[in-house]
Wavefront OBJ file of the C-alpha trace (Angstrom):
o trace
v 9.949 -30.013 -13.141
v 7.196 -30.612 -11.271
v 5.868 -26.944 -11.702
v 6.065 -27.446 -15.359
v 4.497 -30.422 -15.767
v 1.349 -29.063 -13.287
v 1.103 -26.146 -15.777
v 1.451 -29.268 -18.866
v -1.292 -31.227 -16.765
v -3.603 -27.656 -16.397
v -3.652 -27.131 -19.911
v -4.800 -30.915 -20.827
v -7.469 -30.536 -18.820
v -8.210 -27.091 -19.416
v -8.462 -28.483 -23.774
v -9.793 -31.425 -22.571
v -12.950 -29.102 -20.674
v -13.343 -27.208 -23.682
v -13.202 -29.883 -26.079
v -15.671 -31.895 -24.161
v -18.364 -28.264 -24.256
v -17.657 -27.684 -28.207
v -18.351 -31.627 -28.237
v -21.768 -31.408 -26.978
v -22.719 -28.329 -28.792
v -21.624 -30.083 -32.089
v -24.198 -33.168 -31.043
v -26.673 -31.120 -30.009
v -26.382 -29.065 -33.219
v -26.100 -32.307 -35.333
v -28.948 -34.021 -33.606
v -31.045 -31.133 -34.262
v -30.280 -31.184 -37.783
v -31.075 -34.705 -38.234
v -34.314 -34.557 -36.418
v -35.255 -31.455 -38.663
v -34.494 -33.980 -42.020
v -36.427 -36.841 -40.729
v -39.024 -34.318 -40.147
v -38.785 -33.516 -43.700
v -38.811 -37.379 -44.823
v -41.667 -37.739 -43.274
v -44.597 -39.355 -45.453
v -46.922 -36.865 -44.954
v -44.114 -34.404 -46.226
v -42.839 -36.818 -49.452
v -46.370 -37.511 -50.511
v -47.745 -34.046 -50.181
v -48.329 -31.945 -53.684
v -45.761 -30.155 -54.255
v -45.903 -26.136 -54.530
v -45.542 -24.677 -58.072
v -41.831 -23.772 -58.759
v -40.554 -25.959 -56.013
v -37.668 -28.539 -56.143
v -37.716 -32.015 -54.309
v -34.896 -33.180 -53.407
v -34.982 -37.283 -51.570
v -31.926 -38.345 -49.554
v -31.629 -41.613 -48.035
v -32.515 -41.828 -44.299
v -29.324 -43.908 -44.127
v -27.125 -41.772 -45.408
v -28.561 -38.936 -43.558
v -27.304 -40.369 -40.503
v -24.077 -41.448 -41.978
v -23.390 -38.057 -43.005
v -24.435 -36.680 -39.747
v -21.837 -39.090 -38.001
v -18.916 -37.822 -40.257
v -19.599 -34.704 -39.765
v -19.759 -34.349 -36.489
v -16.953 -36.546 -35.525
v -15.062 -34.375 -38.095
v -16.226 -30.920 -36.325
v -15.512 -32.501 -32.624
v -11.880 -33.257 -33.472
v -11.160 -29.945 -34.855
v -12.744 -28.225 -31.679
v -10.953 -30.373 -29.561
v -7.243 -29.288 -31.392
v -8.301 -25.749 -31.152
v -9.443 -26.151 -27.269
v -5.860 -27.758 -26.943
v -3.881 -25.202 -29.034
v -5.754 -22.286 -26.684
v -5.429 -23.610 -23.597
v -1.032 -23.965 -24.468
v -1.231 -20.260 -25.595
v -3.242 -19.068 -22.238
v -1.089 -21.120 -19.939
v 2.098 -20.572 -21.413
v 2.864 -16.789 -19.484
v 2.025 -18.183 -16.643
v 4.267 -21.674 -16.928
v 7.421 -18.616 -17.847
v 6.820 -16.733 -14.875
v 6.777 -19.790 -12.781
v 9.858 -20.831 -14.611
v 11.648 -17.757 -13.980
v 10.736 -17.493 -10.764
v 11.695 -20.984 -9.815
v 15.075 -19.521 -11.531
v 15.258 -16.625 -9.271
v 14.842 -18.633 -6.309
v 17.200 -21.513 -7.092
v 19.558 -18.517 -7.903
v 19.327 -16.567 -4.376
v 19.651 -19.592 -2.522
v 22.519 -20.885 -4.247
v 24.209 -17.456 -3.795
v 23.459 -17.553 0.334
v 24.776 -20.960 0.680
v 28.491 -19.733 0.795
v 27.918 -16.785 2.898
v 25.987 -18.689 5.446
v 29.174 -21.479 5.089
v 31.136 -18.934 6.034
v 29.145 -17.073 8.559
v 29.452 -20.646 10.095
v 32.589 -20.956 10.203
v 33.746 -17.617 11.996
v 30.973 -18.632 14.531
v 33.380 -21.967 14.889
v 36.140 -19.736 15.412
v 34.310 -17.428 18.140
v 32.763 -20.163 19.640
v 36.605 -21.205 20.507
v 38.008 -18.383 21.020
v 35.165 -17.651 24.044
v 36.238 -18.826 27.450
v 33.656 -21.755 29.141
v 32.891 -19.371 31.868
v 32.401 -16.351 29.585
v 28.542 -15.356 29.755
v 28.817 -14.400 26.598
v 29.373 -17.935 25.495
v 25.527 -18.674 25.604
v 24.493 -16.113 23.012
v 27.686 -17.461 20.771
v 26.085 -20.759 20.680
v 22.534 -19.163 20.107
v 24.278 -17.278 17.418
v 25.723 -20.229 15.526
v 22.000 -22.741 16.036
v 20.479 -19.715 14.015
v 22.985 -19.680 11.671
v 22.161 -23.320 11.466
v 18.826 -22.757 11.027
v 19.270 -19.946 8.288
v 21.423 -22.884 6.220
v 18.234 -24.866 6.518
v 16.169 -22.544 5.189
v 18.314 -21.919 2.480
v 18.711 -25.304 1.507
v 14.831 -25.937 1.595
v 14.100 -23.225 -0.636
v 16.612 -24.906 -3.212
v 14.883 -28.242 -2.567
v 11.285 -26.734 -3.448
v 13.054 -24.347 -6.124
v 14.477 -27.756 -8.002
v 11.502 -30.204 -7.904
v 12.497 -32.291 -4.899
v 10.575 -34.237 -2.532
v 10.495 -32.647 1.095
v 12.529 -33.853 3.555
v 11.271 -36.377 5.912
v 11.759 -36.665 9.617
v 10.557 -36.743 12.944
v 11.390 -34.877 16.402
v 10.387 -33.620 19.986
v 7.640 -31.803 20.391
v 8.136 -30.743 23.308
v 11.514 -29.610 23.223
v 11.050 -27.777 19.692
v 7.975 -26.008 21.213
v 10.284 -24.375 23.913
v 12.993 -23.700 21.666
v 10.847 -22.212 19.777
v 9.142 -19.604 22.418
v 12.546 -19.173 23.729
v 13.542 -17.465 20.330
v 10.981 -14.970 19.877
v 11.536 -14.050 23.973
v 13.994 -11.460 23.442
v 11.209 -10.149 20.605
v 8.654 -10.472 23.104
v 10.336 -8.852 25.735
v 10.286 -5.462 23.099
v 6.818 -5.360 23.286
v 6.102 -5.819 27.007
v 4.360 -9.258 26.138
v 4.681 -12.943 27.913
v 5.088 -16.185 26.143
v 3.923 -19.121 28.363
v 4.230 -22.674 26.519
v 2.678 -25.870 27.843
v 4.256 -28.612 25.931
v 3.819 -32.125 24.698
v 6.160 -35.263 24.902
v 5.435 -36.787 21.618
v 7.517 -36.921 18.362
v 5.992 -35.343 15.325
v 6.446 -36.974 11.395
v 8.280 -34.059 10.138
v 12.181 -32.195 10.837
v 12.974 -29.883 13.684
v 13.621 -26.892 11.471
v 9.908 -27.185 9.656
v 8.419 -27.504 13.112
v 10.321 -24.623 14.195
v 9.933 -22.391 11.476
v 5.759 -22.886 11.813
v 6.200 -21.986 15.489
v 8.167 -19.137 14.940
v 6.017 -17.937 12.509
v 2.714 -18.297 14.239
v 4.261 -16.736 17.829
v 5.792 -14.071 15.825
v 2.342 -13.110 14.297
v 1.275 -12.983 18.009
v 3.430 -11.300 19.833
v 3.125 -8.484 16.888
v -0.878 -8.025 17.369
v -0.933 -8.957 21.358
v -1.281 -6.014 23.349
v 1.325 -5.018 25.748
v 1.471 -6.447 29.055
v -0.977 -9.941 27.824
v 1.126 -13.377 27.149
v 0.833 -15.266 23.840
v 0.323 -19.149 24.514
v 1.433 -21.801 23.084
v -0.133 -24.741 24.065
v -0.223 -28.322 22.376
v -2.852 -31.464 23.404
v -2.509 -35.053 21.429
v -5.592 -35.563 19.094
v -5.743 -38.755 17.765
v -3.251 -39.478 15.429
v -2.086 -35.809 15.664
v -0.666 -32.697 17.557
v -2.676 -30.391 17.868
v -1.109 -26.433 18.701
v -2.629 -23.490 19.497
v -0.960 -20.216 19.614
v -3.312 -17.385 21.127
v -2.603 -13.429 21.591
v -5.373 -11.459 23.619
v -5.883 -8.762 20.541
v -8.476 -6.974 18.803
v -9.043 -10.075 16.285
v -8.533 -10.435 12.474
v -10.492 -7.771 10.556
v -10.476 -6.459 7.020
v -10.020 -9.680 5.663
v -11.623 -12.967 5.729
v -9.944 -15.025 8.306
v -9.459 -18.251 5.595
v -7.294 -15.731 3.865
v -4.914 -15.078 6.021
v -2.493 -18.022 4.413
v -2.843 -16.424 1.350
v 0.282 -14.984 -0.004
v 0.670 -11.082 0.301
v -3.375 -11.078 2.110
v -3.223 -8.379 4.756
v -6.122 -7.427 7.304
v -6.755 -3.899 8.228
v -4.870 -2.591 11.297
v -7.934 -1.821 14.550
v -5.762 0.837 16.137
v -2.334 1.902 15.228
v 0.785 0.464 17.592
v 3.684 2.929 18.535
v 7.080 1.319 18.394
v 7.885 -0.679 21.285
v 5.396 -2.524 21.707
v 2.452 0.016 23.375
v -1.471 -0.089 22.401
v -3.863 -2.661 21.515
v -3.252 -5.241 19.001
v -4.020 -4.619 15.126
v -5.677 -7.070 12.188
v -4.020 -9.814 11.811
v -2.634 -10.340 7.972
v -0.085 -13.470 7.146
v 2.741 -12.023 9.238
v 6.984 -12.999 8.646
v 8.116 -9.371 8.400
v 12.095 -8.066 9.647
v 12.764 -5.923 12.949
v 13.817 -2.732 11.786
v 15.584 0.359 14.218
v 12.384 1.865 15.790
v 11.096 -1.354 17.316
v 8.194 -1.642 14.472
v 8.514 -4.375 11.955
v 7.419 -4.226 8.096
v 4.732 -6.623 7.576
v 5.426 -8.822 3.982
v 2.410 -11.120 4.375
v 4.229 -14.893 3.359
v 4.775 -15.497 6.681
v 1.106 -17.353 7.500
v 1.523 -18.565 3.944
v 4.753 -20.846 4.430
v 3.192 -21.912 7.426
v 0.797 -23.464 5.917
v 2.611 -25.010 2.771
v 5.377 -26.710 5.253
v 2.363 -27.644 7.259
v 0.140 -29.318 4.588
v 3.874 -30.503 3.086
v 4.261 -32.395 6.110
v 0.585 -33.898 6.460
v -0.616 -31.591 8.624
v -2.941 -28.254 8.176
v -3.085 -24.711 9.914
v -6.130 -22.523 10.402
v -7.823 -20.201 12.261
v -9.488 -21.678 15.100
v -11.123 -17.905 16.863
v -10.794 -14.728 16.089
v -12.739 -11.849 17.734
v -12.797 -8.962 19.943
v -10.880 -10.911 22.665
v -8.019 -12.167 20.778
v -7.467 -14.943 17.703
v -5.886 -18.302 18.310
v -4.310 -20.178 15.323
v -4.300 -23.926 15.716
v -1.566 -26.146 14.038
v -1.914 -30.204 13.739
v 1.061 -31.703 12.409
v 1.175 -35.826 13.003
v 2.720 -38.183 15.335
v 5.755 -40.482 14.147
v 3.792 -43.061 15.596
v 0.824 -42.693 14.083
v -1.169 -41.743 17.348
v 0.031 -44.723 19.181
v -0.831 -44.752 23.111
v 1.921 -44.445 25.433
l 1 2 3 4 5 6 7 8 9 10 11 12 13 14 15 16 17 18 19 20 21 22 23 24 25 26 27 28 29 30 31 32 33 34 35 36 37 38 39 40 41 42 43 44 45 46 47 48 49 50 51 52 53 54 55 56 57 58 59 60 61 62 63 64 65 66 67 68 69 70 71 72 73 74 75 76 77 78 79 80 81 82 83 84 85 86 87 88 89 90 91 92 93 94 95 96 97 98 99 100 101 102 103 104 105 106 107 108 109 110 111 112 113 114 115 116 117 118 119 120 121 122 123 124 125 126 127 128 129 130 131 132 133 134 135 136 137 138 139 140 141 142 143 144 145 146 147 148 149 150 151 152 153 154 155 156 157 158 159 160 161 162 163 164 165 166 167 168 169 170 171 172 173 174 175 176 177 178 179 180 181 182 183 184 185 186 187 188 189 190 191 192 193 194 195 196 197 198 199 200 201 202 203 204 205 206 207 208 209 210 211 212 213 214 215 216 217 218 219 220 221 222 223 224 225 226 227 228 229 230 231 232 233 234 235 236 237 238 239 240 241 242 243 244 245 246 247 248 249 250 251 252 253 254 255 256 257 258 259 260 261 262 263 264 265 266 267 268 269 270 271 272 273 274 275 276 277 278 279 280 281 282 283 284 285 286 287 288 289 290 291 292 293 294 295 296 297 298 299 300 301 302 303 304 305 306 307 308 309 310 311 312 313 314 315 316 317 318 319 320 321 322 323 324 325 326 327 328 329 330 331 332 333 334 335 336 337 338 339 340 341 342 343 344 345
């Protein structure tokens, strides 16, 4: 698998680096030893009167050089072999941990596919039983769409766990932005926050499901830190061969953590003030969002949402960063490449 191959490459790289250091030390020691021997073979040393009781041994300089080269090469080979074995032993626990993690993700993803398929089938039945003029039909359609997104996420997790190549595709940026904002509208309403969008009518080079997951996570994070009565804005602009999507909130900014580290898994900022359930109160420090709603209206944060955004963006040739943060709010920027390479329309 790709991760195991990466661990093997890492162990080989560590082995070569340690071997190179050992080789440099061996060569340095051999050079000093040869220099001392040659110094001892100077005419002044050889022709000088011997000290009482001393024994002199004369060696050919060519033999000294040959012996030094043989000993040095042997020491380098032994050092390289030892370094490779040590690196393999050091990396093996990490490789085993990664293997266990991959197996768990693959098993969990596989087991979730069946109940999700059953859920999709029942939602289709419910849609057929709901009259066209029933006001609940729109909600049933939204549920079917959400179930489809969940199935796509599970399939993506399974593909990532098995080392499969990322799925390529393209989608209409404006449509996905509007859909992501609609997905989060109910949550924003519960926190008394508005969502405004300024979409861009261009196609980008990633599947709609992946872009939607990125935008939902960024909007979710912004809503969680936006004060009541404020607006979360989602704006897209064209910049050369890519679209730059800015998600801005009016919270108190990122505190207690380096802004660059909010994309690390399980990273958390320190709260800048508690928020009562239901969204009242000021914003708090950002972390890698992506928690789940509970019954009280507050959310538990697990610090993986922004990390997944970074992974998805990089997988499709994009990037995400904190463009600005401070007491006036925080702006996250998601950069995704255009499907047409940035050609003018």
